[in-house]
Structure formats: C-alpha cells, structure tokens
Steps between C-alpha positions, in 0.01 A plus 500: 500500500406461864810689615440773241147545635630497858764766430275736305197468726713543813592848378132586456416373847775710655403828334121473525336729752136538598356839410277485807477248778185282499247572771501139616613149425387379159349158442707231332193319368139604443267204468203726431668619179395172339136597553551767236440341157754723327784406736411129506483466121812711459688268736381191310585656163853583610549154648379322186711713265819461701471122533565457128690823442860374519486199264715660226742635760571144616456293185558708187873427508462122525216510245732676255773241552249225422417651158684396180701820460849547360597763757435374852689785665204736458315303769721648771408856397124454500452569871698828482280591201187439708643718776595774253146499363367502855709807582329696222165346588518636854532855368294548183166344611514696826489824302164398354377355831552840658259647244236225479526318831676167564227261390467629144869425444533191720210303349617527136855429619386174658312395189793579271748322730273195516461490122876533458548204734260294288679613182820370662369150421560553129832684526801291400738736321773713654347825374160401630638422845683833513185689404296305753751566779501877443123534456411274792745687721353834396135419566559303820722782624193719486306244702763498774518877530128576471345236728586692821306798363184290494516485880530878512199537270268282710608603851235731652721630781859596431601414856427133418709502184819358653314212661308413187802533277683253724206259487484520122874461447511216751248312287708572191812371674323177592380461140854546371630249754259223400496579128849369423451155662167461319664584168782256575253225588311555174821478299622189682166318474437576133855518370386789281502878522145517363338476844732768637415735214124444528511536879681833471276641228169392651580635847615837368180534298296385801665770710401759241141372499482522880629857499200606289247471789759661729504797265120499497482513879772766516320736264166457677611552858303822540537501878879539463647842560609596154715774427686806426829436675844477355526123550333330208508176307312634203145518380260212443590211722750711689304739721705779646538520875376804680723718709287419801593133506864572421548725799584326824344572834820678600465745212137569584 
C-alpha cells in the first residue's frame, strides 16, 4: 500500500503547478491559531476521532477468526469490504456536504460510526460482520474525506489555509500513529476485544460531540469575510470564501 501511495502521489506532485506565485514565504506553523476556539476545538475533535478510528481496520479480521463460524475464509475479505465501503463513503457524503456544509454531514457520520463500533460488540455471525464492515467503511469514509473541509470552513483568511490544513492533518497523523499501539495494549491487557470496541465507539462519538461547538463557532463568526465567490464548502457550517481573500497580492 505504501508503494501504491508513493507511485500515485508522485504523479500528482509532478504535474501540480501553482496558479499564481505567493507574495512571500508562508508559515509552517501558526501558534496563534490555537487562540481561536473554532480551530482549537476542531483540532481536538479530529485528534480524538482518529485515535480510535482504525480499530476495525486492524482487528476485525482477527476478531472474525476468533468467532465460532463454519467459514473462516470470510475473515480475510473483511478489510477489503471496509475499503470498498470507504470508497463509496468518500463520494456520496461529500455531495451532501457541498450543499449543507461539512459539519452537518460530519457530525452525524461520527455518531453513526461510533454506534456501529459499539454494535460490533454483539456481532458474531458472518452476515453481521459483512454488513458491519461495509457500513463502517462507508460512514468512516465520509469522515476521512470531509474533515479537511472543516479547516476550510473555519479559516478566516484563505492565505493561511495551507498552514492550518497542515497543522490539522499533522495532529490527525499523530492520532493515527498512537491509536494502534493503544488498541494493541488494550487487547493484550484484557485478552478481549470488548475494550477495543468500546474505545473505538466512544472516541468516534466524542469526536462528533466536539465538532458540535466547532460548528457553533463557525456559524457565528460574523467578523469573517463571507461570500459570493466560486470557492465554497456549502451553507451552514461551511461559509463561502470571498473573492477578495482568494486573490493573491500578485493578482491585485
């Protein structure tokens, strides 16, 4: 998978071209961004959700093998089923997010994903595991694809978007990095998948809860330059960006 990502992303890097050159060097990190409640809570919400996010990706296969099923071979197809569901989930929810804004799709998606993870506790049958894999993949696929749009929605100045997107995704990467060892430690210490399932479900729901105040701050930022430009992430919770902040100093 790493080499597939390297090959496909290398093509993108080679063909990308800046529309206009930036007027100056951009910041890699903006400490003052954390003074904005919307950005701070959004960062925490993303971190919390992604810590528990990947539990089924890592452990659904071994969980299936541990169940008293006649056909054990299905276990090896569960991860591809999650990924197939995720593929659809990265497309369909985005259509609605473009109309309503990211938060009104992301928050329900987190709640549904968390509830599915908690329902995983009671799933023992082959059919149940297949349904869980597809549904969990679908709703978490929406989470993956929509979370970057939350940064767009709460960034007052478009020129800071790259910096803040990097800060947000860096936090998500750290959460993903530490999530797997925590899940493994829970499984090793308890000898049961129950802790893994609860950990995953609770953190996804907690992420959804934390995105509610982020949405509240985003919709009440009256000092933001809201818009009529072409670049938009929807309505409520996804304020459009004005042409003024999208145009670089060179274009002015």
